[in-house]
C-alpha positions in Angstrom: 4.0 19.7 -1.0 1.0 21.9 -1.9 -0.6 22.2 -5.3 0.7 25.0 -7.4 -1.8 27.8 -7.7 -2.1 29.1 -11.3 -2.3 32.9 -11.8 -5.7 34.0 -13.1 -6.3 36.4 -16.0 -6.8 40.1 -15.5 -9.1 42.3 -17.6 -6.6 43.0 -20.4 -5.4 39.4 -20.7 -9.0 37.9 -20.8 -10.2 40.6 -23.2 -7.2 40.0 -25.5 -7.8 36.2 -25.7 -11.4 36.5 -26.8 -11.0 40.0 -28.3 -8.6 38.7 -31.0 -11.3 36.4 -32.3 -14.1 39.0 -32.4 -12.0 41.9 -33.5 -10.5 39.9 -36.4 -13.9 40.1 -38.0 -13.1 43.6 -39.2 -11.0 42.0 -41.8 -13.9 40.4 -43.6 -17.3 41.5 -42.1 -17.4 45.0 -43.7 -16.8 43.5 -47.2 -19.3 40.7 -46.4 -22.0 43.2 -45.3 -21.4 45.4 -48.4 -21.7 42.3 -50.7 -25.2 41.7 -49.4 -26.4 45.1 -48.2 -24.5 47.5 -50.4 -24.7 51.1 -49.1 -26.7 49.9 -46.1 -23.8 47.8 -44.8 -22.9 50.1 -41.9 -26.6 50.1 -40.8 -26.7 46.3 -40.6 -23.5 46.4 -38.6 -25.0 48.9 -36.2 -28.1 46.5 -35.8 -25.6 43.7 -35.0 -24.1 46.0 -32.3 -27.6 46.5 -30.8 -28.2 42.7 -30.7 -24.8 42.2 -29.1 -25.7 44.9 -26.5 -28.7 42.8 -25.4 -26.5 39.6 -25.2 -24.2 41.3 -22.8 -26.8 41.2 -20.1 -27.9 37.7 -21.2 -24.4 36.3 -20.8 -23.7 38.4 -17.7 -26.8 36.9 -15.9 -26.1 33.3 -16.8 -22.4 33.3 -16.1 -22.8 35.5 -13.1 -25.2 32.9 -11.6 -23.1 29.9 -12.7 -19.5 31.1 -13.1 -18.1 27.8 -14.5 -16.4 26.9 -17.8 -18.5 25.6 -20.6 -20.6 28.6 -21.8 -23.9 27.4 -23.3 -23.1 23.8 -22.2 -22.8 24.9 -18.6 -26.0 27.0 -18.7 -28.1 24.1 -20.1 -26.4 21.5 -17.9 -27.6 23.3 -14.8 -31.1 24.0 -16.1 -32.0 21.0 -18.3 -30.3 17.6 -18.9 -27.0 16.3 -20.0 -28.5 15.5 -23.5 -29.5 19.1 -24.2 -26.3 20.5 -22.8 -24.3 18.1 -25.0 -26.2 19.3 -28.0 -24.9 22.9 -27.3 -21.4 21.5 -26.6 -21.3 19.8 -30.0 -22.3 23.1 -31.7 -19.6 25.0 -29.7 -17.0 22.4 -30.6 -17.8 22.7 -34.3 -17.7 26.5 -34.1 -14.2 26.4 -32.5 -13.0 23.8 -35.0 -14.1 25.9 -37.9 -12.7 29.1 -36.4 -9.3 27.5 -35.8 -9.0 26.1 -39.3 -10.4 29.1 -41.2 -8.5 31.7 -39.1 -5.2 29.8 -39.5 -5.6 29.3 -43.2 -6.7 33.0 -43.8 -3.7 34.2 -41.7 -1.3 32.2 -43.9 -3.0 33.6 -47.0 -2.3 37.1 -45.8 1.3 36.2 -45.1 1.5 34.5 -48.5 1.0 37.9 -50.1 4.2 39.0 -48.5 6.1 35.7 -49.0 4.7 34.2 -52.2 7.0 31.1 -52.1 5.5 29.9 -48.8 3.5 26.5 -49.0 0.0 27.4 -47.6 -1.1 24.0 -46.2 2.2 23.2 -44.5 2.5 26.7 -43.1 -1.1 26.4 -41.8 -0.3 23.2 -40.0 2.8 24.8 -38.5 0.8 27.8 -37.3 -1.8 25.5 -35.6 1.1 23.6 -34.0 2.6 26.8 -32.6 -0.6 27.8 -30.9 -1.3 24.3 -29.7 2.1 24.4 -28.0 1.4 27.8 -26.5 -1.8 26.6 -25.0 -0.1 23.5 -23.6 2.4 25.9 -22.0 -0.3 27.4 -19.9 -3.0 30.0 -20.2 -0.8 32.7 -18.6 1.8 32.3 -21.3 -0.8 32.2 -24.0 -2.3 35.5 -22.6 1.0 37.3 -23.0 1.1 36.5 -26.7 -2.6 37.4 -27.1 -2.1 40.8 -25.4 0.8 41.6 -27.8 -1.4 40.7 -30.8 -4.4 42.5 -29.5 -2.6 45.8 -28.9 -0.8 45.6 -32.2 -4.2 45.1 -34.0 -5.9 48.0 -32.3 -2.8 50.2 -33.1 -2.9 49.2 -36.7 -6.6 50.1 -37.0 -6.0 53.5 -35.4 -3.1 54.1 -37.9 -5.3 53.0 -40.9 -8.2 55.2 -39.6 -5.9 58.2 -39.3 -4.7 57.8 -42.9 -8.3 57.4 -44.2 -9.6 60.5 -42.2 -6.7 62.6 -43.6 -7.4 61.3 -47.1 -11.1 62.1 -46.9 -10.4 65.6 -45.4 -8.5 66.4 -48.6 -10.7 64.6 -51.1 -14.2 64.9 -49.5 -17.0 62.4 -49.0 -18.6 62.7 -52.5 -18.1 59.0 -53.3 -19.9 58.0 -50.1 -22.9 60.2 -51.1 -22.7 58.8 -54.6 -22.8 55.2 -53.2 -25.7 56.1 -51.0 -27.8 56.6 -54.1 -26.5 53.5 -55.8 -29.3 51.4 -57.3 -27.5 48.6 -59.1 -28.0 45.9 -56.4 -31.6 45.1 -57.4 -34.1 43.8 -54.9 -35.7 45.7 -52.1 -34.0 47.6 -49.3 -35.5 45.3 -46.7 -34.1 42.2 -48.4 -30.7 43.9 -48.6 -30.7 44.8 -44.9 -32.0 41.3 -43.9 -29.3 39.4 -45.7 -26.8 42.0 -44.8 -27.7 41.6 -41.1 -27.5 37.8 -41.4 -24.1 38.0 -42.9 -22.9 40.7 -40.5 -23.7 38.5 -37.5 -20.5 36.7 -38.2 -18.8 39.8 -37.0 -19.5 38.8 -33.4 -18.1 35.3 -33.5 -15.9 35.0 -30.5 -18.3 36.8 -28.1 -19.1 33.4 -26.6 -15.5 32.5 -26.0 -15.1 34.4 -22.7 -17.8 32.2 -21.0 -15.8 29.1 -21.9 -12.8 30.0 -19.8 -14.4 32.1 -17.0 -12.8 30.0 -14.3 -9.4 31.2 -15.5 -10.4 34.9 -15.0 -10.1 37.0 -11.9 -13.2 37.9 -10.0 -15.3 40.5 -11.8 -13.4 40.3 -15.0 -16.0 38.4 -17.1 -18.6 41.2 -17.5 -15.8 43.6 -18.4 -14.6 41.4 -21.2 -18.2 41.5 -22.6 -18.3 45.3 -22.4 -14.9 45.6 -24.1 -15.7 43.2 -26.9 -19.0 45.0 -27.6 -17.3 48.4 -27.6 -14.7 47.3 -30.1 -17.0 45.7 -32.7 -19.6 48.5 -32.3 -17.0 51.1 -33.3 -14.6 49.4 -35.8 -17.0 47.3 -37.9 -19.5 50.0 -38.8 -16.7 52.6 -39.1 -14.7 50.5 -41.6 -17.8 49.9 -43.7 -18.4 53.7 -43.8 -14.7 54.3 -44.7 -14.9 51.6 -47.5 -18.0 53.2 -49.0 -16.2 56.6 -48.9 -13.1 55.3 -50.7 -14.5 52.9 -53.5 -17.6 52.4 -55.5 -19.9 49.6 -54.6 -19.2 47.5 -57.7 -15.5 47.6 -56.9 -16.2 46.7 -53.2 -18.3 43.7 -54.3 -15.6 42.3 -56.6 -13.8 39.1 -55.4 -10.4 40.8 -54.9 -11.8 43.4 -52.5 -14.0 40.9 -50.7 -10.9 39.0 -49.6 -8.5 41.8 -48.7 -10.6 44.9 -48.3 -8.6 46.5 -45.5 -5.3 45.9 -47.3 -6.7 47.6 -50.4 -8.0 50.5 -48.3 -4.5 50.9 -46.7 -2.8 50.9 -50.1 -5.3 53.5 -51.4 -4.8 56.0 -48.7 -1.2 55.4 -47.5 0.6 53.4 -50.1 2.5 50.1 -50.0 3.8 50.3 -46.4 0.3 50.8 -44.9 -0.9 47.8 -46.9 2.1 45.8 -45.6 1.2 46.9 -42.0 -2.4 45.7 -42.4 -1.3 42.4 -44.0 1.0 41.8 -41.0 -1.8 42.8 -38.6 -4.2 40.5 -40.4 -1.8 37.6 -40.1 -1.3 38.2 -36.4 -4.9 38.9 -35.3 -6.2 35.9 -37.2 -3.5 33.8 -35.5 -4.8 35.2 -32.2 -8.3 33.9 -33.2 -6.6 30.4 -33.5 -5.3 30.9 -29.9 -8.9 31.8 -28.8 -10.2 28.6 -30.2 -7.6 26.5 -28.4 -8.2 28.2 -25.0 -12.0 28.1 -25.4 -12.2 24.5 -26.5 -9.8 23.4 -23.7 -12.2 24.9 -21.0 -15.3 23.4 -22.7 -14.0 19.9 -23.2 -12.4 19.7 -19.8 -15.7 20.5 -18.2 -17.4 17.8 -20.4 -14.8 15.3 -19.4 -15.3 16.0 -15.7 -19.0 15.3 -16.3 -18.1 12.0 -18.0 -19.4 12.9 -21.4 -15.9 12.4 -22.8 -13.4 9.7 -21.7 -11.5 10.4 -18.5 -8.3 9.9 -20.4 -8.5 13.6 -21.4 -8.3 14.9 -17.8 -4.5 14.4 -17.5 -2.8 17.7 -16.9 0.8 18.8 -17.2 2.9 20.8 -14.7 1.4 24.1 -16.1 -2.1 22.9 -15.4 -3.1 22.5 -19.0 -5.2 19.6 -20.3 -2.7 18.8 -23.0 -4.5 15.7 -24.3 -7.6 17.8 -25.1 -5.4 20.3 -26.9 -3.6 17.7 -28.9 -6.9 16.0 -29.9 -8.3 19.3 -31.1 -5.0 20.0 -32.9 -5.1 16.7 -34.8 -8.9 17.2 -35.5 -8.1 20.7 -37.0 -5.3 19.2 -39.2 -7.6 16.4 -40.5 -10.3 18.9 -41.4 -7.7 21.1 -43.2 -6.5 18.1 -45.2 -10.0 16.7 -46.0 -10.9 20.1 -47.5 -7.6 20.3 -49.2 -7.1 23.8 -48.0 -10.4 25.1 -49.4 -11.7 26.3 -46.1 -14.6 28.1 -47.7 -16.3 24.7 -47.3 -16.3 25.3 -43.6 -18.2 28.6 -43.8 -21.5 26.8 -43.3 -20.3 24.9 -40.2 -18.8 28.1 -38.8 -22.0 30.2 -39.4 -24.8 27.8 -38.3 -22.9 26.4 -35.3 -21.9 29.8 -33.9 -25.4 31.4 -34.3 -27.1 28.2 -32.9 -24.8 28.5 -29.8 -26.0 32.1 -29.3 -29.6 31.1 -29.5 -29.1 28.2 -27.0 -27.4 30.6 -24.6 -30.5 32.8 -24.8 -32.6 29.7 -24.1 -30.4 28.9 -21.2 -31.0 32.4 -19.8 -34.8 31.8 -20.0 -34.5 28.4 -18.3 -32.4 30.0 -15.6 -35.1 32.6 -14.9 -37.8 29.9 -14.8 -36.1 27.0 -13.1 -33.5 28.7 -10.9 -35.3 32.0 -10.1 -33.9 32.1 -6.5 -30.3 31.6 -7.6 -28.4 34.8 -6.8 -26.9 36.7 -9.9 -25.1 40.0 -10.2 -27.3 41.3 -13.1 -30.5 40.4 -14.9 -31.5 40.7 -18.5 -35.2 41.7 -19.0 -37.6 39.2 -20.6 -38.1 41.6 -23.5 -34.4 41.9 -24.1 -33.9 38.1 -24.1 -36.8 37.5 -26.5 -35.7 40.3 -28.9 -32.1 39.0 -28.8 -33.0 35.4 -29.5 -35.4 36.4 -32.3 -32.8 38.5 -33.9 -30.2 35.8 -33.9 -32.8 33.3 -35.0 -33.5 35.5 -38.0 -29.8 35.7 -38.8 -29.6 31.9 -38.6 -32.6 31.5 -41.0 -31.0 34.1 -43.3 -27.7 32.1 -43.5 -29.6 28.8 -44.0 -31.6 30.1 -47.0 -28.8 32.3 -48.4 -27.7 31.2 -51.9 -24.2 29.7 -51.8 -21.4 31.3 -53.9 -18.7 29.8 -56.1 -20.9 26.7 -56.7 -20.4 25.4 -53.2 -23.0 23.3 -51.4 -25.5 25.2 -49.1 -24.5 26.2 -45.6 -26.9 23.7 -44.1 -25.6 20.8 -46.2 -22.0 21.5 -45.1 -23.0 22.0 -41.5 -24.9 18.6 -41.3 -21.8 16.8 -42.8 -19.9 17.7 -39.7 -22.6 18.0 -37.1 -24.1 14.5 -37.6 -20.9 12.5 -36.9 -20.1 14.8 -33.9 -23.6 14.5 -32.3 -23.6 10.7 -32.9 -20.4 10.3 -30.9 -21.8 12.4 -28.1 -25.1 10.4 -28.1 -23.0 7.2 -27.9 -21.0 8.6 -24.9 -24.2 9.6 -23.1 -25.8 6.2 -23.6 -22.8 4.1 -23.6 -24.0 1.7 -20.8 -27.2 1.1 -22.6 -25.4 0.6 -25.9 -22.8 -1.7 -24.4 -25.5 -3.7 -22.7 -27.3 -4.0 -26.1 -24.0 -5.1 -27.7 -23.6 -7.7 -25.0 -27.0 -9.2 -25.7 -26.3 -9.3 -29.5 -23.0 -11.1 -28.9 -24.7 -13.7 -26.7 -27.2 -14.4 -29.4 -24.7 -14.7 -32.2 -21.7 -16.2 -30.6 -23.1 -18.7 -28.1 -21.6 -21.6 -30.2 -18.2 -20.0 -29.7 -18.6 -20.0 -25.9 -15.0 -19.2 -24.9 -14.9 -16.2 -27.1 -18.3 -14.9 -25.8 -17.3 -15.4 -22.1 -14.0 -13.5 -22.5 -15.8 -10.6 -24.2 -18.6 -10.8 -21.7 -16.2 -10.2 -18.8 -14.5 -7.2 -20.5 -17.8 -5.4 -21.2 -19.2 -6.1 -17.7 -16.0 -4.7 -16.2 -16.5 -1.5 -18.3 -20.2 -1.2 -17.2 -19.3 -1.8 -13.6 -16.5 0.7 -13.7 -18.9 3.4 -15.1 -21.6 2.5 -12.5 -19.2 2.3 -9.6 -19.1 6.1 -9.3 -20.9 7.2 -6.1 -22.9 10.5 -6.0 -23.9 12.8 -3.1 -27.0 14.9 -2.6 -27.0 17.4 0.3 -30.5 17.8 1.7 -31.7 20.5 4.1 -34.6 18.3 5.1 -36.4 18.3 1.8 -39.9 16.8 1.4 -40.2 13.3 -0.2 -41.5 14.9 -3.4 -38.2 16.9 -3.8 -36.1 13.8 -3.0 -38.1 11.8 -5.6 -37.1 14.5 -8.2 -33.5 13.9 -7.2 -33.8 10.2 -7.8 -35.5 10.7 -11.1 -32.7 13.1 -12.2 -30.0 10.5 -11.2 -31.8 7.8 -13.1 -32.1 9.9 -16.2 -28.7 11.7 -16.3 -26.1 9.6 -14.4 -24.7 6.2 -14.5 -24.4 5.0 -10.9 -25.6 2.3 -8.4 -25.3 4.3 -5.2 -26.1 7.7 -3.8 -25.5 9.2 -0.4 -28.2 11.5 0.9 -26.5 13.8 3.4 -27.8 16.3 6.0 -25.4 18.6 7.8 -26.5 19.5 11.4 -24.9 21.9 13.8 -24.8 21.0 17.5 -28.3 21.0 19.0 -30.1 20.5 15.7 -32.2 17.4 15.1 -32.9 15.3 12.0 -36.4 16.2 10.6 -38.8 13.6 12.1 -40.0 12.0 8.9 -36.8 12.2 6.8 -35.3 8.7 7.7 -38.6 7.0 6.9 -39.0 8.8 3.6 -35.5 8.0 2.5 -36.1 4.3 3.5 -39.3 4.4 1.4 -37.4 5.8 -1.7 -34.7 3.1 -1.2 -37.3 0.4 -1.6 -39.0 2.3 -4.6 -35.7 2.5 -6.5 -34.0 -0.9 -6.0 -31.6 -0.2 -8.9 -29.8 2.5 -6.8 -28.7 1.9 -3.2 -29.5 4.9 -1.0 -27.3 5.6 2.1 -28.6 8.2 4.5 -25.9 10.0 6.5 -26.0 12.7 9.2 -22.8 14.7 9.5 -22.0 17.1 12.3 -21.2 20.6 11.2 -22.4 23.6 9.2 -23.0 23.1 5.4 -20.1 25.1 3.9 -17.4 24.9 1.1 -15.0 23.5 3.7 -17.4 20.7 4.7 -17.9 19.8 1.0 -14.1 19.6 0.4 -13.7 17.6 3.6 -16.3 15.0 2.7 -15.1 14.9 -1.0 -11.6 14.0 0.3 -12.9 11.5 3.0 -15.2 9.6 0.6 -13.1 10.0 -2.6 -16.0 11.5 -4.5 -15.2 14.4 -6.8 -17.1 17.6 -5.9 -18.8 17.8 -9.4 -20.6 14.5 -8.5 -22.2 16.2 -5.5 -25.6 17.9 -5.9 -27.7 20.5 -4.1 -31.1 22.1 -4.7 -31.3 25.7 -5.9 -30.2 28.0 -3.0 -32.3 31.0 -2.2 -31.0 34.6 -2.1 -30.4 34.1 1.7 -27.9 31.4 1.0 -24.6 32.6 2.6 -22.3 31.3 -0.2 -22.0 32.0 -3.9 -22.3 29.0 -6.2 -18.7 29.3 -7.3 -17.5 29.0 -3.7 -18.8 25.5 -3.5 -16.1 24.1 -5.8 -18.3 22.9 -8.7 -21.3 21.4 -6.8 -24.2 20.9 -9.3 -27.7 22.2 -9.1 -30.3 19.6 -10.1 -33.6 20.8 -8.7 
């Protein structure tokens, strides 16, 4: 009985899943930009659009070259080390956690305006549970819900825009011109634009999500999702800021009531109660869609990390729909715990959300640079220029600095303080997982020192820990060589020692009929085997052409997962695309 093939996502479905997250920003980003930049808010939002345009190529190049789930984690894993990649993964996880909790809570707040008797925290937990269940039911089923929400959201914005345009055609744009000459903000124009830009960068949160589930998308869909998301936020976010400045005075727009529900107030002003109700329903739905984006994105990311043994293999269990339900449940309970710890005051998560998201974008840009330098021969469908990459990273870096130095409101701690409260425990856990054999060995030595008098207890504990270490180290790895020099093979051994927990590696060369093993290769491998006594090296010659089929055959024959098989960077003459190799990793 064959394995069930799961249907991959088309352009609309993939865009809807990540588009709900990024397009939901219209509900708050215009008000946020006006709070800091006043009449220049629409300019800061256009600057954000230009930065995002540069990131389209950056993401397109990296994911085009390495089309695997994981986003920034995957980019850095294939260009640096597991440690650096895990740092990016921790930031991405925090970003998704904050997105899920904030979006769910804000969605319920909008619904609470329509149903005042509804308990907010309980309803938020129920909403998180609904979308956890949807994700467990499979990404195809989740996509159907995401598409419905996405189309309703765009339709609602079109209706709201039509009412606003009609209103302005009758009442003119005098208020916009009056706001343009407003001078009550104080401070310089450059400061207003700088902090407005820093705040406005939150309007592109969700742009990174598509890269985290690229393996679930049909071929060629990923770059289209980037283009679609860019087009949406480049139009609706600046446009809504312009509309807001044409409908209300800046002091009103900067008041707390309008900051929280700006689009609802705009709808009420131009179309009456029913338009306000429509926007409230839309806000509830699209923010709920952002929760779905978080579950889908985090599932792809954590599954990849688990395959790479950064997280326990317990999380790899899948259901009949092909969903890693244990990962989804863990994320669900994590989100609930954060909601309860903050007692529903999710403004406390703003710092986590801001710094982690912007840091992930910076790291993705760094991943692009490393890909250019270390994997220059790797084929890729498009390339971002060096100038574009440097400008994009610098711009996001400035936004990150702006959010760190920004004065907190409502007496809350600074963004950086809140971020570190969540980031430090997360990164400590990942550091433990990356160095678990070293730490377990250290623990073993401590126990011997302290508990030797209680020998029976020590011996029992000793056996258990040794069993754990041996289980971790029993995993065999494979490196496919094409007759590399000893210096290249030495780099392979150094990488294995630094990044993997193993005691054995197979160095394999595939030869077609008539081909011969390079003359010095067996002696060089024998020399390396003596130089690295801690890892047993087995040299094998297999008959056949190096191909995806051969990789799958050897993986099945030896019982070694494909993601534990390595190759060097292929040149542009390599006959296969990296995604055709089934997850083989590049390490040199």
